[in-house]
Every structure is written in C-alpha cells, then in structure tokens.
C-alpha positions as CSV (number, residue, x, y, z in Angstrom):
1,M,0.0,0.0,0.0
2,A,2.8,2.5,0.9
3,A,4.3,2.5,-2.6
4,K,0.9,3.3,-4.2
5,L,0.3,6.6,-2.3
6,P,2.1,9.8,-3.4
7,T,4.3,10.9,-0.5
8,I,5.0,14.4,0.7
9,V,7.8,14.8,3.3
10,I,8.2,17.8,5.7
11,V,11.8,18.8,6.5
12,G,13.3,21.7,8.3
13,R,15.3,22.8,11.2
14,P,14.2,22.0,14.8
15,N,11.3,24.0,16.2
16,V,10.1,25.6,13.0
17,G,6.6,24.1,13.4
18,K,6.8,20.8,11.4
19,S,4.6,18.9,13.8
20,T,2.1,21.7,14.0
21,L,2.0,21.7,10.1
22,F,1.7,17.9,10.1
23,N,-1.3,18.0,12.5
24,R,-2.9,20.8,10.5
25,I,-2.7,18.9,7.2
26,I,-3.7,15.5,8.6
27,G,-6.6,17.0,10.5
28,E,-6.0,15.5,13.9
29,R,-3.5,15.8,16.7
30,I,-1.1,12.9,16.0
31,A,2.3,14.4,16.3
32,V,3.4,15.7,19.7
33,V,3.6,19.5,19.6
34,Q,5.8,21.2,22.2
35,D,7.8,24.4,22.2
36,E,11.0,22.5,22.6
37,P,13.5,21.7,19.9
38,G,13.8,18.1,18.8
39,V,10.4,16.8,20.2
40,T,9.8,14.8,17.0
41,R,12.8,12.4,16.7
42,D,11.5,9.8,14.3
43,R,9.5,9.7,11.1
44,L,5.8,10.0,11.6
45,Y,3.4,8.9,8.9
46,G,-0.2,9.9,8.2
47,E,-2.6,10.0,5.3
48,F,-4.8,12.9,4.1
49,I,-7.1,13.8,1.2
50,H,-6.4,16.8,-0.9
51,K,-8.8,17.8,-3.8
52,G,-10.4,14.3,-3.7
53,R,-7.1,12.4,-3.9
54,R,-5.5,10.4,-1.1
55,M,-1.8,10.9,-0.3
56,R,0.7,10.3,2.5
57,L,2.5,12.9,4.7
58,V,5.7,12.3,6.6
59,D,6.9,14.4,9.5
60,T,10.6,14.2,10.3
61,G,13.0,15.2,13.1
62,G,14.6,18.6,12.7
63,I,17.9,18.4,10.7
64,L,20.9,19.9,12.4
65,F,24.3,20.3,10.8
66,G,27.7,20.2,12.5
67,D,26.5,18.7,15.8
68,D,28.5,15.9,17.3
69,D,25.5,14.4,19.3
70,P,25.1,10.8,17.9
71,L,21.3,11.1,18.4
72,V,21.2,14.3,16.3
73,E,23.1,12.5,13.6
74,Q,20.5,9.7,13.6
75,I,17.7,12.3,13.3
76,K,19.5,13.7,10.3
77,V,19.8,10.3,8.7
78,Q,16.1,9.6,9.4
79,A,15.1,12.8,7.5
80,E,17.4,11.9,4.6
81,V,15.9,8.5,4.4
82,A,12.4,10.0,4.3
83,M,13.4,12.4,1.5
84,A,14.6,9.4,-0.5
85,E,11.1,8.0,-0.6
86,A,9.4,11.4,-1.2
87,D,7.5,12.4,-4.3
88,A,7.5,16.0,-3.1
89,I,9.1,18.0,-0.2
90,I,7.8,20.8,2.0
91,F,10.8,22.8,3.2
92,L,9.5,24.5,6.3
93,T,11.2,27.6,7.6
94,D,10.6,30.3,10.2
95,A,9.6,33.7,8.8
96,D,10.2,35.3,12.2
97,Q,13.9,34.2,12.2
98,G,14.5,34.7,8.5
99,V,17.1,32.8,6.6
100,I,19.8,31.5,8.9
101,G,22.7,29.1,8.6
102,G,20.8,25.9,9.2
103,D,18.3,26.8,6.4
104,E,21.2,27.4,3.9
105,D,22.8,24.1,4.8
106,L,19.5,22.2,4.3
107,A,18.8,24.2,1.0
108,A,22.2,23.0,-0.3
109,L,21.1,19.4,0.4
110,L,17.6,19.9,-1.2
111,R,18.9,21.5,-4.4
112,R,20.2,18.0,-5.4
113,Q,16.6,16.6,-5.2
114,K,14.9,16.0,-8.6
115,I,11.3,16.3,-7.2
116,P,8.9,19.2,-6.6
117,I,9.9,21.3,-3.5
118,A,8.0,24.1,-1.9
119,V,9.4,26.4,0.8
120,F,6.7,27.1,3.4
121,A,7.7,30.2,5.3
122,N,5.9,29.6,8.5
123,K,4.5,31.9,11.2
124,V,3.2,34.4,8.8
125,D,0.1,35.1,10.8
126,G,-1.3,38.1,8.8
127,P,-1.0,40.0,5.5
128,Q,1.3,42.6,7.0
129,R,3.9,39.9,7.6
130,E,3.8,38.3,4.1
131,P,6.9,40.3,2.9
132,Q,9.0,38.4,5.4
133,A,8.5,35.2,3.3
134,A,10.1,36.8,0.2
135,E,13.5,36.5,1.8
136,F,13.5,32.7,1.3
137,F,13.5,33.0,-2.5
138,R,17.3,33.5,-2.3
139,L,17.7,29.9,-1.1
140,G,17.1,28.9,-4.7
141,V,15.1,25.8,-3.7
142,G,11.6,26.2,-5.1
143,E,8.4,28.2,-4.9
144,V,7.9,30.1,-1.6
145,F,4.5,30.2,0.2
146,A,3.7,32.4,3.2
147,V,1.9,30.1,5.6
148,S,0.7,29.8,9.2
149,A,0.7,26.2,10.4
150,L,-1.1,27.4,13.5
151,H,-3.9,29.1,11.7
152,G,-4.0,27.0,8.5
153,T,-3.5,29.9,6.1
154,G,-1.5,29.5,2.9
155,I,-1.3,25.8,3.1
156,E,-3.8,24.9,0.4
157,D,-1.9,27.0,-2.3
158,G,1.3,25.2,-1.4
159,L,-0.3,21.7,-1.6
160,D,-1.9,22.6,-5.0
161,F,1.6,23.5,-6.3
162,L,3.2,20.3,-5.0
163,T,0.5,17.8,-6.0
164,Q,-0.5,19.2,-9.5
165,D,1.4,16.3,-11.2
166,F,0.6,13.6,-8.7
167,P,-1.2,10.5,-9.9
168,A,-4.9,10.5,-9.0
169,V,-5.3,8.0,-6.2
170,K,-8.9,8.6,-5.5
171,V,-10.8,8.2,-2.3
172,G,-12.3,4.7,-2.1
173,E,-9.4,3.1,-4.1
174,E,-7.3,2.9,-1.0
175,P,-6.5,1.4,1.4
176,E,-6.2,-2.2,0.6
177,D,-6.6,-4.8,3.3
178,E,-3.9,-4.3,5.9
179,L,-3.1,-5.7,9.4
180,R,-2.8,-3.0,12.1
181,L,-0.3,-4.1,14.7
182,A,0.6,-2.0,17.7
183,I,4.0,-2.5,19.2
184,L,3.7,-1.8,22.9
185,G,5.9,-2.0,26.0
186,R,8.0,-0.1,28.5
187,P,10.7,2.4,27.3
188,N,13.9,0.8,26.1
189,V,12.7,-2.8,25.7
190,G,13.5,-2.8,22.0
191,K,10.2,-1.8,20.4
192,S,11.9,0.4,17.8
193,S,14.5,-2.2,17.0
194,M,11.7,-4.7,16.4
195,L,10.0,-2.3,14.0
196,N,13.3,-1.8,12.1
197,A,13.6,-5.6,12.0
198,F,10.2,-5.9,10.4
199,T,10.8,-3.1,7.9
200,G,14.3,-4.2,7.0
201,E,15.6,-0.6,7.3
202,Q,16.5,1.9,9.9
203,R,13.0,3.3,10.0
204,V,13.0,4.4,13.6
205,I,15.8,5.9,15.7
206,V,17.3,3.3,18.1
207,S,19.1,4.6,21.2
208,D,19.9,3.3,24.7
209,I,18.2,6.5,26.0
210,P,14.8,5.5,27.4
211,G,11.9,7.3,25.7
212,T,13.7,7.9,22.4
213,T,10.4,7.3,20.6
214,R,7.9,9.9,21.6
215,D,5.1,9.6,19.0
216,A,3.0,6.7,17.8
217,I,4.7,6.1,14.5
218,D,3.0,4.3,11.6
219,S,5.1,2.3,9.2
220,L,3.4,0.6,6.2
221,V,5.4,-2.5,5.2
222,S,4.9,-5.6,3.1
223,W,5.6,-8.7,5.0
224,K,5.8,-11.7,2.6
225,G,3.1,-10.2,0.5
226,Q,0.9,-9.0,3.4
227,S,0.3,-5.3,3.9
228,V,1.0,-4.5,7.6
229,R,0.7,-1.2,9.4
230,L,3.2,-1.3,12.3
231,I,2.4,1.2,15.0
232,D,5.5,1.8,17.2
233,T,4.7,3.7,20.4
234,A,6.3,5.6,23.2
235,G,6.7,3.3,26.2
236,I,3.8,3.3,28.6
237,R,4.9,4.4,32.1
238,R,3.4,4.8,35.5
239,R,1.2,7.9,35.9
240,G,3.4,8.9,38.9
241,K,6.5,8.8,36.7
242,I,5.1,11.0,33.9
243,Q,7.2,14.2,33.6
244,G,5.7,17.2,31.9
245,S,3.3,17.4,29.0
246,I,5.5,15.5,26.5
247,E,5.3,12.4,28.7
248,Y,1.6,12.9,29.0
249,Y,1.1,12.8,25.3
250,M,3.4,9.8,25.0
251,V,1.0,7.8,27.2
252,L,-2.0,9.2,25.3
253,R,-0.6,8.2,21.9
254,A,0.2,4.7,23.1
255,S,-3.4,4.3,24.4
256,R,-4.8,5.5,21.1
257,A,-2.5,3.2,19.1
258,L,-3.9,0.3,21.0
259,E,-7.5,1.4,20.4
260,R,-7.0,1.5,16.6
261,A,-4.9,-1.7,16.3
262,E,-6.2,-5.1,15.4
263,C,-3.6,-6.8,17.6
264,A,-1.2,-5.8,20.4
265,L,2.4,-7.0,20.4
266,L,3.8,-6.6,23.9
267,V,7.5,-6.5,23.9
268,I,9.2,-7.7,27.1
269,D,12.9,-7.4,28.0
270,G,14.0,-11.0,28.3
271,D,17.1,-10.0,30.3
272,E,15.1,-8.0,32.8
273,G,12.0,-10.1,33.0
274,L,8.4,-9.2,33.6
275,T,7.6,-5.9,35.3
276,D,4.5,-4.0,36.6
277,G,4.6,-1.9,33.4
278,D,4.3,-5.1,31.2
279,K,1.3,-6.2,33.3
280,R,-0.5,-2.9,32.8
281,V,0.0,-3.0,29.0
282,A,-1.3,-6.6,28.9
283,H,-4.3,-5.6,31.0
284,A,-5.1,-2.7,28.7
285,A,-5.1,-4.9,25.7
286,H,-7.3,-7.4,27.5
287,E,-9.8,-4.8,28.6
288,L,-10.1,-3.4,25.1
289,G,-10.7,-7.0,23.8
290,K,-7.7,-6.9,21.5
291,P,-5.6,-10.0,20.5
292,L,-2.3,-10.2,22.3
293,V,1.1,-11.7,21.3
294,I,4.0,-11.5,23.7
295,A,7.5,-11.1,22.4
296,V,10.3,-11.8,24.9
297,N,13.0,-9.7,23.3
298,K,16.8,-9.5,23.8
299,W,16.8,-13.3,24.3
300,D,20.3,-13.3,22.8
301,L,21.4,-11.8,26.2
302,V,19.9,-14.8,28.1
303,E,20.9,-17.7,25.8
304,P,23.8,-17.9,23.3
305,P,23.1,-15.9,20.1
306,D,23.6,-19.1,18.0
307,G,20.9,-20.9,19.9
308,N,17.5,-21.8,18.4
309,L,14.9,-19.3,19.5
310,G,12.2,-21.9,19.0
311,R,14.0,-24.6,21.0
312,S,12.7,-25.4,24.5
313,S,15.2,-24.7,27.3
314,P,15.1,-24.4,31.1
315,E,15.4,-20.6,30.7
316,K,12.5,-20.4,28.4
317,K,10.4,-22.6,30.6
318,E,11.1,-20.4,33.6
319,M,10.2,-17.3,31.6
320,L,6.9,-18.8,30.4
321,K,6.1,-19.8,34.0
322,E,6.7,-16.3,35.1
323,I,4.5,-14.8,32.4
324,R,1.6,-17.2,33.0
325,N,1.8,-16.7,36.8
326,H,1.8,-12.9,36.6
327,L,-0.6,-12.5,33.6
328,P,-3.4,-15.1,34.4
329,E,-6.1,-13.2,32.5
330,S,-3.9,-13.2,29.4
331,G,-3.1,-16.9,29.5
332,Y,-4.4,-17.1,25.9
333,A,-1.6,-15.0,24.5
334,P,1.1,-16.9,22.5
335,V,4.7,-16.1,23.7
336,R,7.6,-15.9,21.2
337,F,11.3,-15.4,21.9
338,T,13.1,-12.9,19.8
339,S,16.3,-10.9,19.2
340,A,15.1,-7.8,17.3
341,K,18.7,-6.5,17.2
342,E,19.6,-9.5,15.1
343,S,16.3,-9.7,13.3
344,R,15.6,-13.2,14.6
345,G,12.2,-14.6,15.5
346,M,10.2,-12.2,13.3
347,D,8.5,-15.1,11.4
348,G,7.3,-16.6,14.6
349,I,5.8,-13.3,15.8
350,M,4.0,-12.7,12.5
351,N,2.6,-16.2,12.4
352,A,1.3,-15.8,15.9
353,V,-0.2,-12.4,15.1
354,N,-2.0,-13.6,12.0
355,A,-3.4,-16.6,13.8
356,S,-4.5,-14.5,16.8
357,V,-6.3,-12.0,14.5
358,A,-8.0,-14.9,12.6
359,N,-9.2,-16.3,15.9
360,W,-10.4,-12.8,17.0
361,H,-12.8,-13.1,14.0
362,N,-13.8,-16.7,14.9
363,R,-17.5,-17.5,15.1
364,I,-18.5,-20.7,17.0
365,P,-21.5,-22.6,15.6
366,T,-24.4,-22.5,18.0
367,G,-25.0,-26.3,18.1
368,P,-21.5,-27.4,19.0
369,L,-21.2,-24.5,21.5
370,N,-24.4,-25.5,23.4
371,R,-23.3,-29.2,23.4
372,L,-20.0,-28.2,24.9
373,I,-21.5,-26.1,27.6
374,Q,-24.1,-28.8,28.4
375,D,-21.3,-31.3,28.9
376,A,-19.3,-28.8,31.0
377,T,-22.1,-28.0,33.4
378,F,-23.0,-31.7,33.7
379,D,-19.4,-32.6,34.6
380,R,-19.1,-29.8,37.1
381,P,-22.4,-28.4,38.4
382,L,-22.5,-25.2,40.4
383,T,-24.6,-24.5,43.4
384,R,-24.4,-21.1,45.2
385,K,-26.5,-19.7,48.1
386,G,-28.4,-23.0,48.2
387,K,-29.5,-22.6,44.6
388,P,-28.3,-24.5,41.5
389,F,-26.9,-22.4,38.6
390,R,-28.3,-23.5,35.2
391,I,-27.3,-22.4,31.8
392,K,-30.3,-22.7,29.5
393,Y,-28.9,-21.6,26.2
394,A,-25.7,-20.1,24.7
395,T,-25.1,-18.0,21.6
396,Q,-22.3,-15.9,20.1
397,P,-23.8,-12.6,18.8
398,S,-20.5,-10.9,17.8
399,I,-16.8,-11.3,17.1
400,C,-13.7,-9.1,17.6
401,P,-13.5,-10.4,20.3
402,P,-15.7,-13.5,20.3
403,T,-18.6,-12.7,22.7
404,I,-20.8,-15.4,24.1
405,I,-24.0,-14.8,26.0
406,L,-25.1,-17.4,28.5
407,F,-28.8,-17.3,29.2
408,C,-29.2,-18.7,32.7
409,N,-31.7,-19.0,35.6
410,D,-29.8,-16.4,37.7
411,A,-26.8,-14.5,36.4
412,D,-25.7,-13.5,40.0
413,L,-25.0,-17.1,40.8
414,M,-22.1,-17.4,38.2
415,H,-18.9,-17.1,40.2
416,F,-15.8,-15.7,38.3
417,S,-14.0,-19.0,38.9
418,Y,-16.9,-20.9,37.2
419,Q,-16.8,-18.4,34.3
420,R,-13.1,-19.1,34.0
421,Y,-13.9,-22.9,34.0
422,I,-16.4,-22.4,31.1
423,E,-14.0,-20.3,29.2
424,N,-11.2,-22.9,29.5
425,K,-13.6,-25.6,28.2
426,I,-14.4,-23.5,25.2
427,R,-10.8,-22.8,24.5
428,E,-10.0,-26.6,24.7
429,T,-12.4,-27.3,21.9
430,F,-12.3,-24.2,19.6
431,S,-9.4,-22.3,18.1
432,L,-9.1,-19.2,20.1
433,E,-5.4,-18.8,20.9
434,G,-4.3,-15.2,21.0
435,T,-7.7,-13.6,21.5
436,P,-9.7,-12.7,24.6
437,I,-13.3,-13.9,24.7
438,R,-16.2,-12.3,26.5
439,L,-18.7,-14.4,28.5
440,L,-21.8,-12.6,29.5
441,A,-24.4,-14.1,31.8
442,R,-28.0,-13.0,31.4
443,S,-30.9,-14.0,33.6
444,T,-34.0,-15.3,31.8
445,S,-37.3,-16.8,32.7
446,R,-37.3,-18.9,29.5
447,R,-37.6,-22.6,30.3
448,D,-37.5,-24.3,27.0
449,G,-34.0,-25.4,25.9
450,D,-32.9,-25.9,29.5
451,F,-30.0,-28.4,29.6
452,D,-31.4,-30.3,32.5
C-alpha cells in the first residue's frame, strides 16, 4: 500500500513548526507538539485527502548540521531516508527568524533533489507579515509560500503546487486490506529495534536512552506479500512517573494506538523479566478486547546468540512460567522469543499475530457451543446460596472479540471461577489462541431449551 500513495515529506530545522503543520494537514492531533527543539525524533506517517485524492504525509525530526551528538546524527539520517522516498518535499522555515545558517545548509542538500519542492515560510500570521516570506527565495530551492501552520492559512496553495502532477489515487481506491499491529511496551525494551527488523531498514531511531520514541509512528510495510501497518509507540509508564506534557502525550498516543490496532504486540525485556509496566500493558489490551502476542525480546542476552529461539530450554520454561503466573487473565496470549537487534524470531511473531487476529474473528457454531456447555455444566455443576446455577442456552452474537451470551436462571450465581472454567472448556475445543473472549451471563425466565 505504501508504494501506491504519493508521499510528501516535511523537512526543516528543529522547532520551526513541522509537527504543527503535520497535524494541520492530517486534520488530527497525531504528532506531539511542544515548544522545545527536537520533540519529533522519528519519522511520523499519516494519510490525508487533498482535492479528492489520497496521499501520504511524513513528519521528520529537525535536521541539524555540525552537531556531534550521535542522536542528532541519527535524526539527520532519518530525515534523509524520508526524503529518498518522497514524491515532493515541504521545506518548512521560520519567517520570524528569516534565513539562517541551518536553512542554507539544508537548502544545499535539497537542491540535489529531482522532485517538486515548496518552501513554506511559517509563522506568517497576517497579510502585514507576508513580505517576510520573500527573503526565502534567495535559497534557490523552489516556490515560496507564506503560511501559518497554527492558523492554517496559505497551506492549500502550497499543496496545490506540490500535487499538481501527482497520480490520481482517488478516495475509495485505498487502502487495501492491511493488518494493524501496535508494538507496545515499556521504554527501552527494543520496540523500535523490532519495528526496524520488520521493515528491513533503519525506519526508527534506536538509542539506549529510554523514551527515544515519543510519538505513535506508523510504518506501512509488506511482510511476505501481506500489507502490515506497524504502529510503534512511546513506552507506557506509571502515571506517577510522567514528567511534563510531553510524557503525558506519550501515554495518550500509546493508548490511542492500542485502540485503533487489530492486535497488540507486547515487547518484554527477556534479560530484565516481567515488570509491573508489562502487566499494565497486557491488562489494557485485554480490557479493550484486542488479540495479544507477547515477544520476549533481547533473548540473545539470556541464551547464546547461536541458539535456536524456538527450541525449548530451562530458561524459556522459567520465563513462560513467570509470564503465565503474573498474567493469568492473558493466558491465551502466545509467547515468542526474539532478538530484534539480530532480526531473529520475526517469522514466529507474525505467524502468531496472524493466527490471533484470525481467531479474533472466529465464530463458533451455536449447536457445538451448546453441546460443549451442556457437557461442561454436567461434569461440574455449580450451586451457590443453596441454589443451582443453570445455563439454559448459549449463543455468540458478535466477534472481535468472540462474545458469548449465557442465558441462565440467575446471572448472579455465576462465580468468576466458574466463568473461567467455562472459558477454559471453550478454548480446549475451539481455536481461540491469542484472542480474549467475552462471557456474559443473562438471567432469563425462559424454560425451553434448559440443559437439565
């Protein structure tokens, strides 16, 4: 899908308003916007419609020249990689500051590009300030437009100029079927390294500094012919640990990513083991009814790198035991051992993800379902408060997740442990690995169809 959509990339120095412009064009608050240089560190993808045609927009980290900071160098590389896949470029500048050295350095890089480029002179908030934009013509890069990303003025004219020769990818023709996979976990467990392993390129900045990824970043990739939207997120932290508004938006983006995903991939640090943060992420996926796959990453630090990740070992058995003991409500989640740094174990993850999503859509036939529950209640009857609990009829009205309604004589009599017993019996018979299921008990006075 990614290759079919025309792509516009926003580049510029730090803190000239790239994320504000990105949010303005996309039409929703996706990028973290903060008056602090370098807030956007990775490439951030979004799609928008202009004049009835669908296209893709990429926000990049601000490009700095002559800085020895290795993270800054990675940001520069990210922006250059983004430009390599662009069909057009928005060179965003700051009209308040005028042309400065960083603009000239970036202009020299852009003049080598053979695609349409528009200079957006930002922060022109009124007609009286439009003459400030004219200064940027001397960069010799392309047409200059006076815009205000904050107020939305001037942007339409710039987009008209950039997209006049774009192929017409009309609304309704895209997107094709795609799998939406959210990569979740605490900071510094290897989420970005895993996304890079899936894409086969340095799509996301990887650093040992916790919290390097601040936005929820979409990457559209083809995995063995399958279109997959990988959503890498900032690590979810404790509320008490959140520092400032940037950290607040990190948590918000991660939560939103989980809501729009079809499956959650929880990445755990295999060397560190399971933590409270991992439990919270798993619980969030379960509460939203989303399929869950657990990737125990950095396993090369636990077992020799030349070992077989799929092979059983005492270390793996101990880790599986820890996960099952501490995540009892997510016992349905398949666990895979990976080394994202070495791009190992990705096939196992995607096979588990696809199977989990398929099971999320599973619909159990009513006849076999009722026969199974009849046998289960016969083998283990329940009596509470001196009253027998009877399930009269069961049906599955919906999928995603599979939701089963148990019509019974008194819903208050069904203890949570008995509900777990019924769920386990259903899972023993039907293919539901990777997906939560919902069991809802409803009291009814209906007598026909009673199992006893």
